[in-house]
N, C-alpha and C positions, 0 to 999 in steps of 0.2 A: 511535356514530361509529367508523369503522375507524381502526386505527393505521396511520399513513403513515410508511414507512421511506424514507430516502434512503440508498442503499448504493453505495459506491465502493471503489476499491482502488488500490494501487501508485502513490502520489503521488510517491515517491522524491525528497522534499526540495523539490518545486515550491511556492514561496511563493504563486504565483498560484492554483494548484489548491487549496491549503489554505484560502485566504481565500474562494474560491468554495464550498468544502465547508461552512464554518461559516455561510455565508449561505444554504445550501440549506433551512434551516428557514423562511426567508422566501420564497425563490424558489418552492419546491415545497410549502409549507405542511406540511412534515414535522415530526412530533413524535418521531422517532427518527432520529439520524444515525449512520452506521456506516462506518468504514474497515476493510477486510479484511486489511491487512498491507502491509509494505514502505513505511514512511512516510519513510525517510531517504534522502538522496542518495548519490551514488557517487564524486564527484570534487571536488577543490579547483581553483579558478582563481586563481593568484597575480596580484596587481596590483602592478607595480613602480613606485615613485616615481622620477622622473627628476631630473637636476640642475637642470632649469628649473622645478621645482615642479609638473610635470605627472605623469601616470600612464599606464602602458602595460600591456596584457594580451593574451595569446593566448586568444581566445574563439571557439569554434565554427569554428576554421580561419581566422579573420581576426585581424589585429592591431588592437586597439581602443585608442584614445587618449582620455584625459580631460584637458581643459585646466585645470580648476579643480575645487573641491569639489562644486559643483552637478552637473557632468558625471560626477564620480566616483560620487556617490550614484546617479545614473541608471544607470551601468554596473553597480554592485553590485546594483541592483534587477533589471536584466535577467539577470544571472548567477543570482541567487536564484530568479527566476521559472521557469527551466528546470531547477531542482533542484540546481545546483552551489553550491559554497561559496566566495564571494569572500574573499580575505584580502589586505590591503595589507601588503607585506613587502619590506624592502630586498633587493637582489640578493645581497649577501654572506650574509645570513641564509638566503635561499632555498637557496643552495648548501650551507650546513651542514645544512639540513633534508633535502635530497635525498640527502646522503651518509650519513644515519642512518635506518634503518628505524624505530627507536624514536621519533625526533623526528617522522617522518611520521605514525606511528600516534597520537602524542599530539596533534599539531595537528589531524588529521582528527577524532579523538574530541571534542576541544574544540569544534570548529565544528559537528559534528553535534548534540551535546547542547545547545549554546546555541540552535540553531534549534528543536529539540524543545521546550525550555523556553519559548521565545518563542511557539510555537504553542499550548502549554497556556495561557499567559497570555492570548492572543487569544481562545481558546475560552471561558475562564472569564469574561472581561469581556463577551463577546457573549452566551453562552448562560445565564449565571447569571440574566439578566433574563427568560428564556423557560422555558416548561414543556416542555423538550426533554431526552430521554435521548441521551447521546453515548457511543458505544462506539468506541474506537480500539485495534486489536490490532496489535502488532508482527508482522512476517513474517520469513521466513528471512534476508533481507538486513540486518535491524536488529540492532545490537549489544545486548547484554543490559542495559547501563546505561540504555537507553531505558525499560525497564519501571519502573524506580524513579521516573523523572520523571512518567510517566503515573499511577502508583499514588498519588503524592502529590497529585494533582489533586482538587479538591472537586467538579468537574463531569464529568470524563471517567472512564469505566470501561474498564479493560482486561479483556475477557471471556475471554481465552484460558484454556483448560482449566478452564472454569467453566460452570455452568448459571445463566443469568440470565433474568429475566422481561422480555419485551418489552412485555407488558401483562397483564391478568388471565387471558388465555386462551392465550397463546403463549410458550413457552420457547425458549431458544436455547442451543446448545452451540457452542464455538468452539475452533479449534486453529490456531496460527500456524506449526507445523512443516510441512515439506515432505519428500517423498521425495528421495533423494540426487540432487545435481546435480553437474556437472563442476567447479563453482566452490567447493565445500566451504564453504558459507555457515554462519553461526552456528547456525541452527535447522533442521537436517536430521536425519532419522532413518530407520531401516530400515522397510520396509513392515510387517514383523511388529510393530515397536514402535508405528507409527502406528495399526494395527488395535487393539492393546491399549489405547492412550490413548482412541481413539474409543469402543470398547466400554465402557470404564469410565465415560465421560461419558454415553453413551446409556442406561446402566442407571439413571440418575437422572431421566430424563425421565418425566413423568407421563402425557402424552398425545402419543404419537408422531405421530398424524395431524394435530396442530396444531404440531408442532415445526419449528424452523429449524436447519439445520446450517450453520455459518459457518466454513468451512475455507479456509485460504489456497491450498492446492493443489487443483486440480480433479480430478474423476474421470478415470481413464485411458480414453482412446479415446472421449471424450464429445463431440467437436467443440469443446469448450471448452479443450482442452489441446494444440492443434496448434502446435508450435514449430519453428523451423528445425532441420533435422538437421545435426549437427556431425561433422566428421572428427576424427581423433586429435589434431590441433592446435587444436581448438575453432573451426574455421572453418566457415561455412555450406557445405553441399554443393550445388553448382550442378547444374542439369539443363537440357535444351532448353526445358522449360516454365517455368523459373525456379528459385528456391531450393527444394530438397526440404524437406518438412516431415514430422514424425513425432509421435506422441502422447508427451507428456512428463508427464502427470498421474500420479496415484497409484492403484495397483491396490487398496490398502487403502481409500482413499476410495470408489472404485467399488464395492467389496464392501459397504461400510457403507451407501451409498445404496440399493443393491439389496436389502440385508437388512432395513434398518430402515424404508425408505420414508417419510422425513419429508415434511412438506408442501412445504418449499422447501429447496434447497441453494444457498448463496451462496459464490462462489469468486472467485479472482483469479489472481495469479502469472504466468500466461501472457498477456502484453500483447497479442499478435497475435490472440488467439482470443476476442474479445468476442462475446457473443451469448447464446442460450438453447437449452436442450435438455431433453427429458423422459427420465428414466430410471424406467420404471414409472410410478407416479403422482406422482413427485417432479419438480417444476419446478426446473431447475438454471440458474443465471444467473452469467455472468461479464461485467462491464462492459467489460473490456479497459482499456488505458491508453495515453494519448498525452501523458503528463505533460510531456515535454520541449518540447512546443508550447504549454504552458499550458492545454490543453484538458482539462476535467474530464469524464470519462465516468462514468455511473452508471445505476442503476435506481431508479425510484420504485415502491414496492410498497404496496398497500393490503391490510391484513389484517382479516378478520372471523372470527368464531368458526368458521364453516364452511369457511374456507380463504382463499386469496389471491383476492380478488375482482377485482383489476386490477393489472396491472404494465405499465410502459412504460420504454423506454430513453431516456435524456436525455443531452445534452452542453451544456456552457456554457463 
């Protein structure tokens, strides 16, 4: 029987997307589940208690009100489903937090790590009963403390900078680092360093023609890395045909795929460029991401000893 992989990326804190991810073993009959990086969200949504025992929040450009605890729970759920972190906080305390970068950082870290721990608990409860391998790799946007929570799991494996067996015939190497971005995120490195890391991992592969490269950043100029071109103020550059785009992937990853020619390359990072491409004999896949809508994009891949016998893009 082939090994069936469900592969996705860039959930960015979306509660709805993660719950769909752990259910993919049932939905798609997959025995390997994989997230390619960027599992944490980007923003907090404060929910302010009012003097009337109600709650109010600015959410996605609208003022949202909750009249009771039931409506509050629904509001918190909707906020979490798009990847943000709701927090009920008095207005006086919110002013104190906004006045202190350290307080902001502490609150954000607390909320991020609580959700990651909750996700690990969900996966352990669901997948411990199933014969499923689960790989979750932090990406460039994820703080380093995330690794400790994943590493403590009895069900989830963080494959970054390791060689892992997908089955008896297929090995995988993974890397959560990306080439430099304008946002100076936690896991960025020079192209030279990326190449050294990849080469070190690739040297441990026994059969490259059956290997999987699982890198968060896609190959440069591969059609899987087209992102909006930004000006010096990090604003998208417009044109008569719309927003200009430019390749944002890694030249080191491109070089590695061309040089080693693994069976499959799995990538993420560039949300707008979901799709597939071939570089030499290597099938390259990027599911893309629409996490903020709660839509989970992914690929289902069937592996047999001779190669990938089938793959198809899915969304749920």
